[in-house]
C-alpha positions in Angstrom: 80.2 30.2 -124.8 81.2 26.6 -125.5 81.4 23.3 -123.5 84.4 22.7 -121.3 87.7 22.8 -123.0 90.3 20.9 -121.1 93.1 21.3 -123.7 92.9 25.1 -123.7 92.8 25.0 -119.8 96.0 23.1 -119.7 97.8 25.4 -122.1 96.7 28.4 -120.1 97.8 26.7 -116.9 101.4 26.2 -118.3 101.5 29.9 -119.2 99.9 31.3 -116.0 101.6 29.0 -113.5 105.1 29.1 -115.1 107.7 28.9 -112.2 109.1 32.3 -111.2 112.4 31.0 -110.0 115.3 28.9 -111.4 117.2 29.0 -114.6 114.0 29.3 -116.7 112.0 31.1 -114.2 110.1 34.2 -115.3 106.6 35.7 -115.2 105.9 33.7 -118.4 107.4 30.8 -120.4 110.4 31.4 -122.6 109.7 33.4 -125.7 110.8 30.5 -127.9 108.3 28.1 -126.3 105.4 27.6 -128.7 102.2 26.0 -127.2 100.1 23.9 -129.6 96.5 22.8 -129.4 96.7 19.6 -131.5 92.9 19.2 -131.5 92.4 22.5 -133.3 95.8 22.5 -135.2 96.6 25.9 -133.7 99.9 27.1 -132.3 100.2 30.0 -129.8 103.3 32.2 -130.0 104.3 34.7 -127.4 103.6 38.2 -128.7 103.2 40.7 -125.8 100.4 43.3 -126.4 99.1 41.7 -129.6 95.5 41.3 -128.2 94.5 38.2 -130.2 91.0 37.2 -129.1 91.6 33.6 -130.1 94.7 33.2 -128.0 95.8 33.5 -124.3 96.9 37.0 -123.2 100.1 38.1 -124.9 100.0 35.3 -127.4 99.1 35.1 -131.1 97.3 32.1 -132.6 98.5 30.6 -135.9 96.7 27.8 -137.6 99.2 25.4 -139.0 99.6 21.7 -139.7 102.6 20.8 -137.6 104.6 22.0 -134.6 107.5 24.3 -135.4 111.0 22.9 -134.8 113.8 25.3 -136.1 114.5 27.8 -133.4 111.5 26.7 -131.3 110.7 24.4 -128.5 107.1 23.1 -128.5 104.7 21.8 -126.0 101.6 20.2 -127.7 98.4 19.2 -125.9 95.6 17.0 -127.2 92.6 15.4 -125.6 92.8 11.6 -125.3 90.3 9.2 -123.8 87.4 10.0 -121.6 85.8 7.3 -119.5 82.5 7.6 -117.5 81.3 5.3 -114.8 77.8 5.7 -113.4 77.6 6.2 -109.6 75.1 6.8 -106.9 71.3 7.0 -107.2 71.2 10.2 -109.3 72.1 10.5 -113.0 75.8 11.3 -112.4 79.1 10.0 -113.7 82.6 9.5 -112.3 84.7 10.9 -115.2 88.3 10.5 -116.1 89.7 12.7 -118.9 93.2 12.2 -120.3 95.2 14.9 -121.9 98.3 13.9 -123.9 101.3 16.2 -123.8 104.3 16.2 -126.1 107.4 18.3 -125.4 109.8 18.4 -128.3 112.8 20.3 -129.6 115.7 19.8 -132.0 119.4 20.0 -131.0 121.1 23.4 -131.5 123.4 21.6 -133.9 120.3 20.9 -136.1 118.9 24.4 -135.9 116.9 23.8 -132.7 117.1 25.0 -129.1 118.2 22.0 -127.0 121.9 22.2 -125.9 121.8 18.9 -124.2 119.6 16.1 -122.8 119.8 17.8 -119.4 118.6 21.1 -120.9 115.6 19.3 -122.4 114.8 17.6 -119.1 114.9 21.0 -117.4 112.3 22.3 -119.8 110.0 19.3 -119.2 110.4 19.8 -115.4 109.3 23.4 -115.6 106.3 22.5 -117.7 105.3 19.8 -115.2 105.9 22.1 -112.3 103.3 24.5 -113.7 100.8 21.7 -114.1 101.5 20.4 -110.6 100.0 23.6 -109.2 96.6 22.2 -110.2 96.7 18.7 -108.6 93.8 19.2 -106.2 90.4 20.7 -107.3 91.6 22.2 -110.5 89.2 24.8 -111.9 89.0 23.6 -115.5 87.3 26.2 -117.7 84.9 27.4 -115.1 83.1 29.8 -117.5 82.1 26.9 -119.9 78.5 25.9 -120.5 76.7 23.9 -117.8 75.8 21.1 -120.2 78.3 18.3 -119.8 80.4 20.3 -117.3 82.7 18.1 -115.1 83.7 19.3 -111.6 87.2 17.9 -111.5 88.5 16.8 -108.1 92.2 16.1 -108.9 94.9 16.0 -111.6 98.0 13.9 -112.0 100.9 13.5 -114.4 101.2 9.9 -115.5 102.9 7.7 -118.2 106.0 9.8 -118.9 108.2 8.5 -121.7 111.5 9.8 -123.2 111.6 9.3 -126.9 114.7 11.2 -127.9 116.5 10.0 -131.0 119.5 7.8 -130.5 122.0 10.4 -131.8 120.4 13.1 -129.7 119.6 15.5 -132.5 115.9 15.5 -131.6 114.4 15.4 -128.1 110.8 14.3 -127.4 109.2 13.6 -124.0 105.6 12.5 -123.8 103.3 12.2 -120.7 99.6 12.4 -119.9 97.6 14.5 -117.5 94.8 12.5 -115.9 91.8 14.5 -114.7 89.2 12.9 -112.4 85.9 14.4 -111.5 82.1 14.1 -111.5 79.5 15.1 -114.0 75.8 15.7 -113.4 73.9 14.8 -116.5 70.9 17.1 -115.8 71.2 20.9 -115.5 68.6 22.8 -113.5 65.8 21.4 -111.4 64.1 18.1 -112.2 62.1 15.4 -110.4 62.3 11.7 -110.7 60.8 8.6 -109.0 63.3 6.9 -106.8 62.7 3.3 -105.7 63.9 2.6 -102.1 62.9 -0.2 -99.8 59.9 -1.2 -101.8 58.5 2.3 -102.2 58.6 4.8 -105.0 59.2 8.4 -103.9 59.5 11.6 -106.0 62.7 13.4 -105.3 63.7 16.8 -106.6 67.4 17.6 -107.5 69.1 20.8 -108.2 
């Protein structure tokens, strides 16, 4: 067991919540969509029945330095900034975690998969639709260790940017997923003296 892994959660959300309808609709993302954990330099490739313990179900993990481009479209996720603001009279934080997402592919004329800018935008929309299923009370890695665990209250897609090359032989869209929640800094039962209205009282927290 490890501490909460927001990057792996987002990758698995894209896989598990992939839209079932529309031109790219299916019970799973397209077979040529590679999902990359940039924090660990690991790429997940769809391989039904492979049973890789280090990858989501029906995916195989490959450790490699860069995202694939020829014949592949890639969505990469990395953990960005985390901010904590103390709140209340218990040792708790309001937490905001940012996950940075890159969706990239080359034009079919350059050995890639994108037939047009509209086709690339369609891929981005499907990825974001999967993420949008988790906007309220997302269950982010619920089996993680209690230490440092954040109960997230909401998620939002923010700061989208289209960075396609001028001659449209390479398509890149970036955006962030902002997670907001609360973290208790103590795990288990503990007691502390709380000062209120001129009097110290001992309170026990769970």
